[in-house]
N, C-alpha and C positions, 0 to 999 in steps of 0.2 A: 883587647884589641881596638883597633884605633878605625871606626867603620868608614866606611866610603863618605857618607852624610849624613845626617843626624837632625832629622824635620823637627823633632819635639824640640831643639836647642837652639836652632839656629838664628831664631830672633831675642833669643834669652836677654842680648845683651840692650835690648830696647823694649823690653816687658813692658815698664810702667808708663812709657811714654804711650804704645799701644793702646792698652785700656784706657788711659785716659782719652786719646782719639776717638777711640769706638764708642764711651760713656757722652761725650762731646755731642758724636751723632746721635744718641738713643734720644737723648734728650731735645733735640731739635724738632723730632719726629717727621722728617722729610728724607726719604732714605733713596729715591730713585732719581737722575740726576738734577740732582740741587749744589749746592754751594762747594761740597769737599769735592764731587766731580770738578767742576769748573775750575775750582784753583790747585789740581791735579793738572789738569790739561795744561792750564796758564803756565805752571812750573816747568813740566814734562818739556812743552815748548820750548821756555826760555833755556832749558838745558840743553837739549837738543840744537837751539840756533834756528828753530822751525817757526814759521807763523802760526801752525796750525798743531794741536796735539788732540784727537777724538779717543776716549776711553769706550772700550768696547768688552765683550765677554773675555776673547780670552785672544790667542796669537793666532790660530789657526784662524778666527772668524779676522785677525786685522788684516791679513793677506788676504785672504776669501774676498772681502767686503772691499779693496783697492780695485780688486781686479773686477768685481761684481758694478761697481762706480764707473770704471772706465768703459765698461759696455755700456752701461746708460747713459755714458756723454758721449757713446759712439766711437767712440778711439778704437773699441775692440769689439770685434764680434765674434759668433759662435764657429768655432771651427780654425782662428786665429792661434798662431803659434808664441809661445812663451819659451825662452831658454834658461835652462835650469841646470846645474849641477847633477853629475849623476850619483854624486855621494852622499847627497842632501838628506835630513832627515824627512820622514814621508807628509810631514805638514805641509815642507815646500809645495809638494806635488799635488794632495790634495785640494790645495787651494785653486789649484791651475783649473784639476779636471772636474771640481765642483762646480767651476765657470761654465764647463763647457769648450774651454779651451784644448790647444793641445801643448804638453810638454814635451820640448826638443831637451832632451840630455848631452849635458858636455863634460869630459872628461874632467878632474879637476886636475892641478898642480900637485904631483906627489910631493913636494915638498912645504904646500901652504895649507893642503887639503881643500883651499877654495877652488872656484871654477877658471879655469886656466884661458886667460883673455886670447893667446895665440890660437885658440880652436877655435872662439866666436863666428869668427866672419864664413869660414865653411858652414856653417849651421844657418846661415840665415837664408829665407827664401822671399818671396813675395809677401806669404801671411805672417812672416814674423810680428810682432809688435812688440815685445819688450825682452828682456835679458831681467832676470829673477837672480841678484845677487846673494848670498849665502856668507853671514860674518860667522862660519863654523865653528864651535868651542870658543869662540870670544876673539877670534883673528879678523881683521879687516878683512873682506871681501874685493873691497873697491878697488879700483885701478886709473892711472890716465889711460891706461891701453885702452880699457872697456868704455870709458867716456866718450872717447874719440870715435869707437865702432857705432856705441848707440846714437851719436851726432851725425855721424857718415848716412847711418839707414833712417834716421827720424825714428830712434828706438826707445821706450820707456825703460829707466833703470828705474826695476823695485828692491827695495832692501829688506833681505829677511833677516831682521836684527835680534832675534829671538833669544839670543847669546851673548850679544855685544851692546849693551848699554854702559855707555860712555866711553866706548873707543874711539879712537880719533886720527885721521888720514887729514894729513895734510892742514891740520888746523881746524880743520870741520870733524864735527861728533857725528858719528851711524847714526841715522834716522835723518840726516841734514845733506846725505853725498848723491843721494838719487832723487826721482822726481817725486814719492812715495814711500814708505817703511811701515812693515809691522813686526811690533815688539810684541814677544810672550814675557806676560810678568807672572809665569807660574813660579810656585812658594820657592822651587832652587836654583831661580836665574839670578843674575847679578842683583836686580832689583826685582826682589818676587813679591808677591801678593802673600797674605796672610789665613792659611787655612781656606783655600779655596783658589779658582784660578781667573785668570785677569788680564787684557790685552790692551795695548795703545796704537794708533796710526799717526804716524807724522807726516807732513807735507807742507809745500809754501805757496800749492793750489787751490786759491778761492773755491772754484768750482768743484774739483775734487773733493774740498772736505766738505762744504755744503752738502752734497749728493751724499758721501759717507753717511755725516751728522742725522740726515733721514731715513736710510736704509737700515741704519741700525737700530733705530726708534717706528718699528712697523712701518718703515715706510712714508713718517710723516714730518713735513716739516712744520705744519701748523695743528692743533691736536684735533683730531678726528679728520683730519683732511691727509689724505695719505695719496701721495705723485708714484711713489714705486711700489711692488710688490715685496716690502721689505721684510726686514729679522728681529727679532729680539736678539740685541747682544748687547747690552749696556754696561758699561762699567758702575757698580755700586756704589753708595755712598761711605759705606762701611770700609770697604775696599780703598777707594778712594782717601780716606783720612789715614787708615794705616801705612800707605805706600807714599804719604806726604811725610810721614816720620822718617819710610826708610832712605825716601831719596835724598833727606841731610844728609846721609852718612854713606851715598854711592859712591864718590870718590873716596873716602876713608878705605872702604873697604875693597875698591877696586887696585887700591896703592897696596893693600895687605897682600890680599892675592899676588899681585906683581912681585913682590918682594921675596915671595914661596918660591913663586915660579923662577926667579933668579936664582935662586938658594938651589931649586932640582937642575936647572941647566947648567950649574957649574960644576955641582958636585956629584951628581948623577953620571959616572964614569964607566961605566959597563958598556965594554963594544958590542954584546947582545941586544942593546934597545938601543932605538933610535927617536930620539927626541924631539919635542915639536918647534919648528921657529918662528920667530916674529922679525919683522920688517924693521921692526924698530922699536923702543918700551912702551910707546903709548898706544901701538896700533893693536895691541892685544889686552885684554882684560881678564882670561885666564878662566872664563867659566868654567872649563875643563882642563884638566893637562893629559894630553893623550900621547903614551909611547904608543912602538908599535915593535914588534916581534913576531919572527915566524914560529917563534916557542911559545904562542900567546897561554894556551892551556897548562905548559910546565909552569910558565910565569905565573898567571893567577893564582895556580897551585902553592907554589913557593911564596906569594906574599900572603896569602892565608894562614900557611902554617907559621908565619914572621908575625902577623897580629898586626896585619893590614887588609882593610878592605879594596875592594876596585869593582869597576863596572867595565860593561862593553859597550862604546857608543859610534857606532852601531851596527849589533852582528850581522844585519842582511840588508845588503843594498836595493834600494828601491826598485830597479827592473827584476829581481828574485824575489818580490813580493807578491804571494797570491794577487792581492789585488789591481795588479798589474801584469798579471795570467801572459795577456798578448807580449808583455817584453820579457818572457824566462827564459826564451832561448837567444836573446841576444846578450852580446858579449861587450862590456864594458872595463877592460881589464887594470885599469888604474882605480876606480872603484872598488871592485871586488880585492885587488891586493889591501887596501886601507880597510876595507870591512874585514877583511881575513886577520888582519894583524892587531889592530889596535886595542890599547888597553888602557884606560884612564885609571888615573892612582888620584889619593884624595888629596883637594886643591881647593880649600877655602878658608873665610874669617875666623872660624872654633880651634883652628890645629893650633898648636903650641908650638914652641921651636924646635923642644924636645922631641913631640911628635914627627915634627918633619925631618928630624933626624934620624929618627925612627922609619921612616918611611924610604930615605935615602939609603940608609946602611942596608935594608930590604932589596931593593933595587939592586943595587952595589956587589952584593953577596947570589946574588941569581948565577948558577952556573951550569 
């Protein structure tokens, strides 16, 4: 059986480096907001091309703290609206509602799975303050059209970069396309933490960065002096040390996944399957390779019978979740089409060429 992903093995290539990194931190006796966090923040900011990177507890916190900081700075107020894709993972929307802001769902482009810039302007009201662009599945969702609309109406562009570490648009990496970006460092992500969760915010905004740095640490800019009613959402030293190891290999693993995706897109020729698009080679890091078919149940069973694992990302659209039951009667047909038909096949840095061939064969033999 070729599993969809094996967490136990995903960090095997770096095992000794990771052990050494952890040992180094244990030897220092400094575990919270120490030198490793500061160094990872510096290196990740340099990687993205931003002035700041701020380590936090997880990817949801990264987005939540960006919006919270904008509220503290008076850029947003309770009841203001944020445009979000109707097919995003629920975390994007949770970050908005946690701040008592209003998510306005915008349908995606069926060909890219990212927010459709053609539909944005019709959704803008006097209460709109931001466009939350999601780089879904690892594919850049930012566009010149989105930027033009944001500039026209004075809106912030916030990137949900949870799945797109290292993806590039017009020479700039995700995290440096909008005003601020939230990254998840969940273990399965292109840059993933080890044995736990983590996240990071990037921005070039001095005031925003300073505010987030305080809010993540109990609202404190100076020890025992609390300017904000903050939270405890700090990237810890051991995770930062291990992420420094993995950051060195990020471009290499992204290239590996791109090579597999190139094979899939060339060699999977089954007309029953719709394959994902990419604007160009560097705009996608292929966190997920998501196929579509109206016969998803049969296709998933066929893959399993052929010894290939698969997962659905994601089976239920946000407006059909009980958490947002006020939306349950609404219709977002493009999001519903995507959620009803998507199936992800294995794509990660542990796959061998032989395994890729097996997966391709299983896809092509589905009838």
